[in-house]
Structure formats: structure tokens, C-alpha cells
C-alpha positions as CSV (number, residue, x, y, z in Angstrom):
1,M,32.2,-11.5,-0.4
2,S,30.9,-8.7,-2.6
3,D,32.0,-5.2,-1.4
4,Y,28.5,-3.2,-1.4
5,S,30.1,-0.1,0.2
6,F,28.5,3.1,-1.4
7,K,30.8,4.7,-4.5
8,I,30.1,8.1,-5.8
9,E,29.6,6.5,-9.4
10,E,26.2,4.9,-8.2
11,I,24.7,8.3,-8.6
12,Q,26.6,9.7,-11.4
13,D,25.4,9.7,-15.1
14,A,22.0,8.4,-13.8
15,K,19.4,7.5,-15.9
16,M,15.6,8.6,-15.8
17,A,12.7,5.8,-15.8
18,P,9.5,6.3,-17.5
19,A,6.5,7.7,-15.8
20,I,3.9,5.4,-15.2
21,P,0.1,5.8,-14.1
22,I,0.3,6.2,-10.1
23,P,-2.4,4.9,-7.8
24,Y,-5.2,7.5,-6.0
25,G,-5.3,9.8,-9.2
26,A,-1.9,11.4,-8.3
27,P,0.1,12.8,-11.3
28,E,2.7,10.5,-12.9
29,F,6.3,11.8,-13.2
30,E,10.0,10.4,-14.4
31,T,12.2,9.1,-11.8
32,V,16.0,9.0,-11.5
33,K,17.2,5.6,-11.6
34,F,21.0,5.1,-10.2
35,N,23.7,2.8,-11.0
36,T,22.6,0.8,-8.0
37,P,24.9,-2.8,-7.1
38,I,21.8,-4.8,-7.2
39,T,18.3,-3.9,-8.6
40,P,15.7,-1.9,-6.8
41,K,13.7,-5.0,-7.1
42,E,16.2,-7.3,-5.4
43,N,16.7,-4.4,-2.9
44,V,13.0,-4.2,-1.9
45,L,12.3,-8.1,-1.8
46,K,15.4,-8.2,0.6
47,I,13.0,-6.2,3.0
48,Y,9.9,-8.7,2.3
49,K,12.5,-11.6,2.7
50,K,13.9,-10.3,6.1
51,E,17.0,-9.7,5.0
52,K,19.4,-6.6,5.1
53,P,18.8,-4.3,1.9
54,L,21.4,-2.0,0.6
55,W,19.8,1.1,0.7
56,M,16.3,2.3,2.2
57,P,13.9,2.3,-0.6
58,S,11.7,5.0,-1.8
59,L,8.3,3.9,-3.1
60,Y,7.8,5.8,-6.4
61,F,11.4,5.4,-7.1
62,D,12.3,1.9,-6.4
63,V,8.6,0.3,-7.1
64,N,6.3,0.3,-10.2
65,F,3.4,1.4,-8.0
66,I,0.1,0.8,-9.8
67,Q,-3.4,0.8,-9.8
68,P,-5.3,-0.1,-13.0
69,L,-8.2,2.4,-13.7
70,V,-9.9,-0.7,-15.4
71,M,-11.1,-2.0,-12.2
72,P,-14.3,0.0,-11.4
73,D,-13.2,0.3,-7.6
74,A,-10.0,2.1,-8.6
75,Y,-12.1,4.4,-10.8
76,A,-14.7,5.3,-8.5
77,R,-12.1,5.8,-5.5
78,C,-10.1,8.3,-7.8
79,K,-12.8,9.8,-10.1
80,G,-16.1,9.2,-8.5
81,G,-18.8,6.9,-10.2
82,I,-20.0,3.5,-9.7
83,D,-17.7,0.8,-8.0
84,W,-17.7,-2.8,-8.5
85,F,-20.7,-3.7,-6.1
86,G,-23.0,-0.8,-7.4
87,I,-22.0,1.9,-4.7
88,E,-21.9,5.4,-6.2
89,W,-18.8,7.6,-5.2
90,E,-18.6,11.3,-5.5
91,Y,-15.4,13.0,-5.9
92,E,-14.6,16.2,-3.9
93,P,-11.9,18.4,-6.0
94,Q,-10.6,20.2,-2.8
95,T,-9.4,16.8,-1.0
96,K,-8.8,15.3,-4.4
97,A,-10.5,12.0,-3.1
98,A,-13.7,10.5,-3.4
99,M,-16.2,9.2,-0.8
100,V,-19.3,7.4,-1.0
101,K,-22.1,9.9,-2.2
102,P,-24.0,11.0,0.8
103,G,-27.4,9.2,1.2
104,T,-26.3,6.2,-0.8
105,R,-27.1,2.9,0.9
106,R,-26.5,-0.3,-1.3
107,L,-27.9,-2.7,1.4
108,D,-30.9,-2.4,3.8
109,D,-28.9,-5.0,5.8
110,I,-25.6,-6.9,5.6
111,T,-27.8,-10.1,5.9
112,N,-29.2,-9.5,2.6
113,W,-25.6,-9.6,1.1
114,E,-26.5,-12.4,-1.4
115,Q,-28.5,-9.9,-3.3
116,L,-24.9,-8.2,-4.3
117,V,-23.9,-9.4,-7.9
118,F,-20.1,-10.2,-7.6
119,P,-18.2,-8.9,-10.4
120,D,-17.2,-11.5,-13.2
121,L,-13.3,-10.6,-13.3
122,S,-13.1,-12.4,-16.7
123,A,-15.3,-9.7,-18.5
124,I,-12.6,-7.3,-18.1
125,D,-9.6,-7.5,-20.7
126,W,-6.7,-7.3,-18.4
127,Q,-4.1,-8.0,-20.9
128,K,-5.1,-5.1,-23.1
129,D,-5.2,-2.8,-20.2
130,Y,-1.6,-4.1,-19.4
131,D,-0.5,-3.8,-23.0
132,E,-1.9,-0.3,-23.4
133,N,-1.0,1.4,-20.2
134,Y,1.9,-0.3,-18.5
135,K,3.9,-2.7,-20.6
136,D,6.0,-0.1,-22.0
137,K,6.5,1.8,-18.5
138,I,6.9,-0.9,-16.2
139,D,10.8,-1.3,-15.4
140,P,11.7,-4.8,-14.7
141,D,14.3,-4.0,-12.4
142,K,11.9,-2.5,-10.0
143,A,9.3,-4.5,-7.9
144,T,5.7,-4.0,-9.0
145,A,3.2,-3.2,-6.1
146,F,-0.5,-3.7,-7.3
147,V,-3.2,-1.6,-5.2
148,I,-6.5,-3.3,-4.1
149,V,-8.9,-1.1,-2.3
150,N,-11.9,-1.6,-0.2
151,G,-11.1,-4.5,2.4
152,L,-13.6,-6.5,4.5
153,F,-14.3,-3.8,7.0
154,E,-14.5,-0.8,4.4
155,R,-16.7,-2.7,2.1
156,T,-19.1,-3.8,4.7
157,A,-19.3,-0.1,5.8
158,D,-19.5,1.3,2.1
159,L,-22.5,-0.9,1.5
160,T,-24.3,-0.3,4.5
161,S,-23.1,2.7,6.8
162,F,-20.4,2.6,9.5
163,E,-22.8,3.0,12.6
164,D,-24.5,-0.2,11.3
165,T,-21.4,-2.0,10.3
166,F,-20.0,-1.9,14.0
167,C,-23.4,-3.3,15.0
168,Y,-23.0,-6.3,12.6
169,L,-19.4,-6.8,13.6
170,L,-21.2,-7.7,17.4
171,E,-24.3,-9.3,16.2
172,E,-24.3,-11.0,12.7
173,E,-21.2,-13.2,12.9
174,E,-23.1,-15.9,10.7
175,A,-23.8,-13.4,7.7
176,L,-20.4,-11.9,7.9
177,E,-18.6,-15.0,7.7
178,A,-20.5,-15.9,4.6
179,F,-20.1,-12.5,3.0
180,Y,-16.4,-12.3,3.9
181,T,-15.9,-15.9,2.4
182,K,-17.1,-14.9,-0.8
183,L,-15.4,-11.6,-0.7
184,T,-12.0,-13.2,0.4
185,D,-12.5,-15.5,-2.7
186,F,-13.1,-12.5,-4.9
187,H,-9.7,-10.8,-3.8
188,I,-7.8,-14.0,-4.4
189,E,-8.9,-14.4,-7.7
190,L,-8.0,-10.5,-8.3
191,M,-4.5,-11.3,-6.9
192,K,-4.0,-14.0,-9.3
193,I,-5.0,-11.3,-12.2
194,A,-2.5,-9.1,-10.7
195,K,0.2,-11.9,-10.7
196,E,-0.4,-13.2,-13.8
197,V,-1.0,-10.4,-16.0
198,Y,0.6,-7.3,-14.4
199,H,3.8,-9.4,-13.0
200,A,3.2,-8.1,-9.5
201,D,5.2,-8.8,-6.7
202,I,3.3,-7.0,-4.0
203,I,-0.1,-6.6,-3.2
204,T,-0.9,-3.4,-1.2
205,F,-4.3,-4.1,0.2
206,H,-6.4,-1.4,1.8
207,D,-8.6,-1.7,5.0
208,D,-8.6,1.5,7.1
209,M,-9.6,0.6,10.9
210,G,-9.2,3.6,13.1
211,T,-9.7,7.1,14.0
212,Q,-6.8,9.2,14.9
213,K,-7.2,8.2,18.4
214,N,-7.9,4.4,18.5
215,S,-9.2,1.6,16.4
216,F,-12.8,1.1,15.3
217,F,-13.0,-2.0,17.2
218,S,-10.9,-4.2,19.6
219,P,-8.3,-6.7,18.6
220,V,-10.7,-9.1,19.7
221,T,-13.2,-8.5,17.2
222,F,-10.8,-8.6,14.5
223,E,-9.4,-11.9,15.8
224,E,-13.0,-13.4,15.7
225,V,-14.2,-12.0,12.6
226,M,-11.5,-11.0,10.0
227,L,-8.3,-12.5,11.2
228,P,-9.2,-16.0,9.6
229,H,-10.2,-14.5,6.3
230,Y,-7.2,-12.5,6.0
231,K,-5.1,-15.2,6.7
232,R,-6.5,-17.4,4.1
233,M,-6.1,-14.5,1.7
234,N,-2.5,-14.2,2.7
235,D,-1.8,-17.6,2.7
236,A,-3.0,-17.8,-0.9
237,A,-1.2,-14.9,-1.8
238,H,2.2,-16.3,-0.6
239,E,1.3,-19.5,-2.4
240,M,1.3,-17.5,-5.7
241,G,4.5,-15.8,-4.6
242,L,3.3,-12.4,-3.7
243,Y,3.7,-10.4,-0.6
244,V,1.0,-8.5,0.9
245,N,1.4,-4.8,2.3
246,F,-1.7,-3.8,4.6
247,H,-2.8,-0.1,4.2
248,S,-4.7,0.5,7.4
249,C,-4.9,4.0,8.4
250,G,-5.9,5.4,11.8
251,C,-4.4,4.6,15.3
252,V,-4.2,0.8,14.9
253,G,-1.3,-0.1,16.9
254,N,-3.5,-2.5,19.1
255,Q,-3.8,-4.4,16.3
256,I,-0.4,-5.2,15.2
257,E,-0.3,-8.5,16.4
258,N,-3.3,-9.8,14.7
259,F,-1.6,-8.0,11.4
260,I,1.2,-10.4,12.0
261,E,-1.1,-13.4,12.8
262,A,-2.8,-12.8,9.8
263,G,0.1,-13.0,7.5
264,F,0.7,-9.5,6.4
265,D,4.2,-9.0,5.2
266,S,4.1,-5.2,5.7
267,W,2.1,-2.4,7.3
268,E,1.3,0.9,5.8
269,G,0.4,3.0,8.7
270,Q,0.3,6.6,9.6
271,D,3.0,8.2,11.6
272,A,0.7,10.9,13.3
273,C,-1.4,8.8,15.1
274,N,0.8,5.9,15.8
275,D,4.1,5.2,17.6
276,K,5.7,3.8,14.6
277,I,9.2,3.6,16.2
278,G,7.9,1.4,19.1
279,I,6.3,-0.9,16.9
280,F,9.3,-1.2,14.9
281,E,11.2,-1.8,18.3
282,K,8.8,-4.3,19.3
283,Y,8.0,-5.9,15.8
284,A,10.6,-5.3,13.1
285,D,11.7,-8.8,12.9
286,Q,7.9,-9.8,12.1
287,L,6.7,-6.9,10.2
288,A,8.2,-4.2,7.6
289,Q,6.4,-0.8,7.5
290,I,5.7,1.8,5.1
291,S,4.7,5.1,5.3
292,S,4.1,8.4,3.7
293,F,6.9,10.8,4.2
294,S,6.8,14.4,3.2
295,P,9.6,16.5,4.5
296,D,8.5,19.7,3.8
297,P,4.7,19.9,3.2
298,D,4.2,23.6,3.9
299,G,7.5,24.5,1.8
300,K,8.8,26.4,4.7
301,L,12.2,24.6,5.1
302,S,15.4,25.8,3.6
303,D,17.3,23.4,1.6
304,E,19.5,22.7,4.8
305,E,16.6,21.8,6.8
306,Y,15.0,19.8,4.2
307,E,18.2,17.7,4.1
308,Q,18.3,17.3,7.5
309,A,14.6,15.9,7.8
310,I,15.5,13.1,5.0
311,K,18.8,12.3,7.2
312,D,16.6,12.4,10.5
313,R,14.2,9.9,8.6
314,V,17.1,7.5,7.6
315,R,18.6,7.4,10.8
316,D,15.4,6.8,12.9
317,Y,13.3,4.6,10.7
318,G,16.0,3.1,8.4
319,K,17.8,1.7,11.2
320,F,15.5,-1.1,11.3
321,G,16.6,-2.4,7.7
322,R,12.5,-2.9,7.6
323,Y,11.2,0.3,6.0
324,I,10.4,1.7,2.8
325,A,9.6,5.5,2.3
326,W,6.6,6.7,0.5
327,Y,8.6,9.9,-0.2
328,R,6.5,12.6,-1.1
329,E,7.4,15.7,-2.9
330,N,6.0,17.9,-5.8
331,D,9.0,19.8,-6.8
332,P,10.8,17.8,-9.2
333,E,14.1,19.4,-8.6
334,R,14.1,19.0,-4.6
335,R,12.3,15.4,-5.2
336,R,15.6,14.2,-7.2
337,K,17.8,15.7,-4.9
338,G,15.8,14.4,-1.6
339,Y,15.8,11.0,-3.0
340,E,19.6,11.3,-3.9
341,I,20.2,12.2,-0.2
342,M,18.0,9.2,1.2
343,Y,20.0,6.9,-1.1
344,K,23.5,8.2,-0.3
345,E,22.5,8.0,3.6
346,S,21.0,4.9,3.9
347,R,23.5,3.0,1.3
348,K,26.3,4.4,4.1
349,L,24.0,3.1,6.7
350,Y,23.6,-0.3,5.6
351,C,27.1,-1.1,3.8
352,D,30.1,1.1,5.0
């Protein structure tokens, strides 16, 4: 049996991986690449295969995290403009994000969804985009996660309004069934492109479903209206050899069993409004987790306090062996040092 115990040589003479375009309009940056006993890709996929990893991965360091701006949805969400379904988005510099432009309404009623012109995915030169923006930057030793935004609930709200969408979920089952069937077909075709052209291993699929206090709708509504479509989508992804990470913000802990039943492999949710540890304790064997982790967002911690915050994260979240940290730090020196601490501490946790 291989000896995978941590050795100091792993972090010595480390190389740098090239910067690649990062999702959500975030600035790209180089990342350190340690002399790991297995590749970062193999380690990340151990988590998705429900095997014990050798260290706790960090999204930017261990994953090629991509969201091609050749997709109108991605461009509109990052910079503003018209998305795939003709919705206008407005960029807000203060929050560095875009929202549907106030007063915009693409459909007067969801029962008229057939008025929509679904995008022709073959009209985009995906290979050209890959060759020009990713081919020479993608690290084959890392897993690749491809971001798709605007899931079933979000798309309905963007096309109409949040208020009316809540009513549609209760009153327009037939229209939603037909619309969501068509929309799921579209998402499956997009996932094929992610796999075949961008060599994706993981799809990060967005559908925010809650406020800071509760989910927008009940688990029963999710089960009856959305779950069959998401299960079909995830089954198709799994047949392609893809794993699906479900990005769903808000207090959605009451939906976890639905996420699992739908076949999502991991959940990317907020720490601040969910009992993430409690969910791990109950469901870690069925659902991996990803979450944003900024040890010192206000820049007030000493170096010792910063290091302890990372060690605490490794201890509390890493102990389940099913966690990927979306470690975020703007300072380049602190970012590298922080990842080194995370790597060393989790290597010792799992292998010493």
C-alpha cells in the first residue's frame, strides 16, 4: 500500500499554474501548484466518488473553474447585456454583479413560454472559444468545473417576476411541466458541449432557492414541480461521465433531501444561513459540499489569527472528507500562504 503521509518536499520548489478566466467576472490570477502525491484532479474526483481524499481541495487552486463568456447568459450575468432568452441585465459596479434591469419583463405570463426562441447552441463556435481562451491555460492535472447559470426557478423568475413565479409554481403545473422539459433538454445539450469541447469533469449548475431565513417554496413544491426535471438532467450528466455541483444560495437546508433525490453530487451553499456542519453530519455520505471561505474579509486578523481560521476550517469541515473550499483572498502573498496552510493541515488530517 502506498505511503501517502505528508512530506515537506511536497511544498518545496512548487511551480505556478497559469491564470485562466475565472467565473463571475472575478480577476484571474496564477496559482501555486505543489508536488502532490496524486494529481489535484484525482484528489477532487475522490470526493465525488465518495472516497477519502488526500487533502482538502481549494476551488481556485485545484480546479479549472470556468464560465465561458461566449455564452450570452454568462456575459449578461457578469457584465450586463442581453442573455440567451432576450432578458436585459444591468451591471451594478458597487456590487460587481448584474441583475435583471428594473422594469424588464420578457413574458407577460408563463403560459406563453412557447413565444420564446430557444438558443441555437450550434451557432456558437465553441471550439474557437476553447482554443483562444482556455486551451493553453487549462491544467490537465486539475479537474475542470464548467458553470451554467439560471436554473428552472431562476429562469422563470427572470422571464416574468418573482411574485408571479410563486403563483405559477402552485397554479400552472401544466405550463411549467412543458417549459421545464424543454429547458432541461437545452441544459443537457449545453452539458454535452461542456464535456466534449471544454473537457469538463464537473458542472456547477445555478438555481438559488431561498432568502437568508427560509427557502422560497416548500420541499413538496420542489418535489412535485422541479425534481423530475433535475433528476433527468443529472442522470444524463452522469451518463456523460460528469458530476453536478448544485449552486443554490439562501437558507435551503430543508431542501437537502430533494437535492440528493434529484441526483446532485455536491451542494454549493452559504455558511451564514445554513447549518452546514449539521447537514454534513446527517448527509455527508450522500452529498459533498462546497462553500465560499474568506478567513479575513475585513482585513483585521493578524497572521496568527488568519492561520488559525484556516486550521479551524480544515478541522470542522474537512473532517468529513467531502468538502471543497472556495478559498478567497485578494492579497497574493496571503493567498498562497493560506493555501499552503490548508494543504499541509488537511494532508496531515487525512494521511498521517
